[in-house]
N, C-alpha and C positions, 0 to 999 in steps of 0.2 A: 571179309570185306559184305558191306550192303549198302545199296543205294539208299539213302534216307531224301532227298531233295532234290529238285527242280528247280533253276533260280532264272526268272526270265528278267531282265535289265530293261528301264524304262524311261520315259521322261516325266509319266505322270503315275507316281504308286498309286494314290489315293482312287486314281479312276480305273485303274486296272485291277486292284484290289477290290472296288464296289462289286466291276464286271464278275468276279470271278466267286464273290461272296453272294450276288444273285443268280448266277449260272447254279453255283453248288448249296447253297442253303446254309452255309458255313459263315464263321465270322472268321476275319481276317484279324491277327494279333499286330497291332502296327507297334514297333521296337522304339521306329522314332519315324520321323518325316521321310526318311532315308529307305526304310525295309519294313517289308510287312510278309508275314507268314499267314498261310492259309494249312492249316493241319489236317490231314486224312488220317484214316486208323492201318493207314499202308503206306504215307508217306509226305512230304510237304512240298507246299508250291511255294517258292521264297519268290519274292518281289521287289529287287533293287533299285533305285535310282540310279541314274547316269552319275551322280554325283561320286558313288560308289566304287565307279570303274577304275579309278586312280589305282585305288587300294591293291588290286591284281595286276597293273600293268595298264600304264597309256595305252588307249587304242584294244584292248583286249575284248571289247564287248560292244556292241552297237544296239540302240534301241530299235526296236521295230523293223530289224534287219532278218528275221529269221526265216530261213525258206528250208529249212532241211530236218526237224524236230516236228514231233506232233504230239501235244499233251494228251493221252487219254486218259477216261473218268469211267467207270464200270458204274452203270445204271440200272435201276429195277426194271424198265421198261421207257425204253428209247423212243416209242410211237408216242407215249405220253408225255414225255420231256420236250417234244418236239413241238407238241401242241401248245405246252406252257411257253414254250423261249418265242414261239411266233408271236407272241405279244410285246418283245421289247427288243429281243436279237436283230441287228438288221443285216449280217453278211453271211450267208448259209451257202457251203459250198456244195452240198447235197440234202435231199432230201434222206430220212430213215430207208436203208439199204442192205438189203441181208451178202454179206461178203463170202467169198468161197473155203473162206476159213470158219466158218462158223458163227460170226457174230452179227449183228444188226447194228450199223451205225449213221450216225448222224453226227456230220465234220461241218463246223463252222468255225468263224477267226474271231481274236479278242479283238477288242480296241485297235491294239498295236499290230494287228494283223496275223497274229500265231495261230497257227492251224489246231483247232479243240475237236478232239473224238469222243463223242457219248455213245457208248456202246453195251448190246447188251447182248451174251450168249445166248442163243437159240440150237442151237445143235450139241445133241450129247455129248459128242467130245469138247467143244465148246466149253459148255456148263459144267462139264467135268473139271474142265483144267481151269477154271476160274471159281470153283467151288470155294476153295478156302479165302476167297475174297467177299464172300456172301454177307451181306447184313445180318 
């Protein structure tokens, strides 16, 4: 079994896809007005409209109501990313901080309030752990 995708449910697919395009520098593929995907080499961030929730079961997901998951993106230099983001991102949770597990992390929120972590491994153990994901 392999994790291939994380899906966010939103009331505004276009706005959320645009945010993640600007954040990552990638391009979202819009399959229709209710669904977009931003593909990376390691997995896909899917963005689905609230109109799709009924396909899974009424009430099975609510937009802008995530309080448990953190979307994490490995970046080459989290401090440089922070400097770029300060020009357009508005909701930072912290500034770049070195975590006890060896990653330097920057936390911010997307337009729906989902928590996003950009991180760069900085200790030898963390660098080794994420070596397979190096660009």
